[in-house]
N, C-alpha and C positions, 0 to 999 in steps of 0.2 A: 504494500499500500504506499501511496505517496505522503510527503510531509509538506505542509504549506510553510515556505520559507519565512513568511512574515511572523508566524507564531513561534517559530524556533528563534528568530532574531529578537523578539520582545523578551523571550525566556532569558537569552544570553545577556541582553542589556540589563535585565533585573539581576542576574547572577553577578555581573560586574559591579553593580551598585551594592549588592550585599557584601562582596568581598572587600570593597573599598571602605565600607562602613564598620567592618569588624576590627576592633581594636584588641581582641583577646580577652579572656576572662581570668580574673586572678583565682587560680585554683590552688587551694592549700597543698602543701607537700604530703600531708597525711590527712587521711579520713578516718574517722573512728569507725570501729568494726561493729559496734552495737547498734546498727541500723536495721530495723525490722519494719517491712511494708507488706501489706496483703496485696493481692492481685487487684482488688477493687480500688485500693488507694493509688496503685500505680496507674490504673486505667483513668482515675479521676485526675491524676497529675497530667497525664498526656492529653486529656480533653482540654485542660486549662491552657495547653499550648496550641490548640486549634486543631487537634487531630480527632477523627471520628474513631470511636472504639465500639461501635454497634456490633461488629463481628470481629472477634479476635481469637486467637488460638496460642497455644504453647508449644514450641518446637525446641527440643535440645537446650533448655534453659534460656530460650529466647521468647520474648513476647512479640507476636505477629499482628499488626493492626492494619486497617485498610487493603488487606490482601497480600501486600507485597513489602511492608516495611517492617524491618527486624530491629528489636531493641534487645541488647544483652541484659538480662535481668539484674545482674550485679552491677553493671554500669549505671542502669536507670535508678537503682536504689541509691548509689553514691551521688548521683545528681539530685535526687530528692532530698537526701540527707543535707547537702550543701545548700539547697534552697531553703530548707527549714532553718539553717543557721543564719541566713541573710536573705530576707525576702526580696531585696532589690536585685537578687541574681536571677530571679525567675524569668526575666525577659531577655536574657542575653546569651546563655550557654546552651540550652537544650537544642540538640540537633543542628549544630552549626560547626563547620571546621574553623578552627582559629587561623587567623592571618599567617602566624608563624609557620603553620603546618601545611600551607596551601601551595606552595611554590612548585613542588614535584610530587605528585601522588603516584606511587610506583605500583603497577598492577601485574600480579603474577598469575599465570594460568596453570599453576600446579594443582594437584588434588590434595588439600590440606589434611584429610583424615581418611580412614578406610571406607567411611560411608559415602565418600564423594569420588568423582571421576573427572577426567580432563575434558574440555569441551570439544566439539568436532571442528573440522576445518571450516565449515560454513559459519559456525557461531564465531569462530576465531576471526573470520573476514569481517563479520559484522562488528565485532569488538574493535578491530583496527579502524574501521570507518567511523565509528562512534568516538574514538579517541581523537582521530583527525578532525572531527566536527567540533569537538569541545576545545581542542587546542588552537583552532583557528579563529578564535574569538580575539579581535584586535584590542589591544590596550587592556588586556586582562592578565593577571599574574597566575591565574589558574592553569596548571599543566599536568597532563596524565603522561605516564611513561610506562611502556610495556618492558618487563624485564624478563630474563630467562628463569628457569626453574630452580636454579641454585642461588639466585640473588636475593638479597634482603628486599622486602617489599612492605607496602602499606596495606594493600588489600588484594583479594584473589578473586578470580572468576572460575567457577567450576560447575559441574553437574551434581546436584543433590536431590534425591527423591523426596517428595513431600505428599503427605496423605491428602492434601487438598487438590484434587484434580482439575479445579478451576482456575489455578494460578500458574502462569507460564514461568515467572521468575520472581525472586525476592532479593532485597538488599538491606544491609544493616545501615544505620545512620551513624553520624559521628558520635564518639564516646563522650563522656562527661569531661574529659581532658582536652577536648577539641581536636582529636586525631580523626582522620577520615574513617568511614565505615570500613569494617574489616572484610567485607565479602559481598559478592554478587552470586546467587545460586540459581541455576536454570533447573527447572522441575521436569525431569524425564517422564513423570507421570501425568503431566497435563493431558487432559482428555482428547485435545485435538491433535497431539503429537508434536512436540517441539521442533522436530526435524522436518515437519510438513510446512512450517512457516516459510514464506518467501524471503529472499534476501533483504528486501527492503523492511519487512516485519521484524526481522531478527535485528536489524540495524536500530529500529525504532524502539525495541525492548531494550537494547543496550544503552541508547541515549537516555531513556527514562530511568533505568536502574542507576546509572552513573550519576544522574541528578541527585538521587537519594543518598548516595555515599558521601556527597559534599553538603548535604543538609537541606535539600529542597523537598518540600511537602507536596502532596497532590494539590494541584492548582484549585480544584473546585472543593476540597474539604476543609478549607480553612473556615471553621464554624465561628470563630470570635473575631476575625480580622487581625488577630495577633501575628500571624506569620506573613502578612502581605508585604511584598517587595515593591517599594515606591518605583514608579516609572514603568510598571508592566500593566497590562489591561486587567481590568476587574473581572472580565469574563472572556476567556480565549478558548472557544471549543476545539481549536487546533493545537493547543499547547502540548508539547511532548511530555508535560508533567501531569496530565489528567489521569485519573486512575484507570479509566477505560481506554487506554491509549491505542488498543488494537480494535476497539469497537465493542459493543455490548454483546 
């Protein structure tokens, strides 16, 4: 399927504004261990950040919301704990990559665990095209770099089976310390067959999930106005960050 260039341009303009506005969050070197939060408390916290939590699931110590956004539960608890200590922090740190971490985001296509596998050549081609698209934003310091399987990396792209057959792929958001999301997982259990997607659809999926790892939410799911990026359209049906980016 095709992508309307105007929608992608507005998204990238907004991403540039977001990057330029980030000054970094003062994260304490130590976070107390005695933080205990229920799933309902975590969901409430995420709703306060503008996320929809109507349908959520738990996958390998990760909380999945809006279908394809992953939060490591321990990282989320740490962010909540820090917010409890200083209420002014709630509007700056959640789900954003810190400016100091955004220069080069290294992507590895290794299989990080026995439950995962490497992506196919067609998905690799889609990833490379998406990397080029993000990197071709003028006057933006954001840069993705593909590295080989033995190199140190910030995030990975792999195949990982998920019980939800309605999800093509999922991605984790930045952690509480401002590091990029740690992974993009393509779901081989997707009912439509992930290898049956066209090259342009795979490219669109990669564009979308790469947006999540730097902290972009679903464009139409900002329930509170909290996550709106100035300079972007209030309603853009062609945005690559819409949740139903491949259609309903």
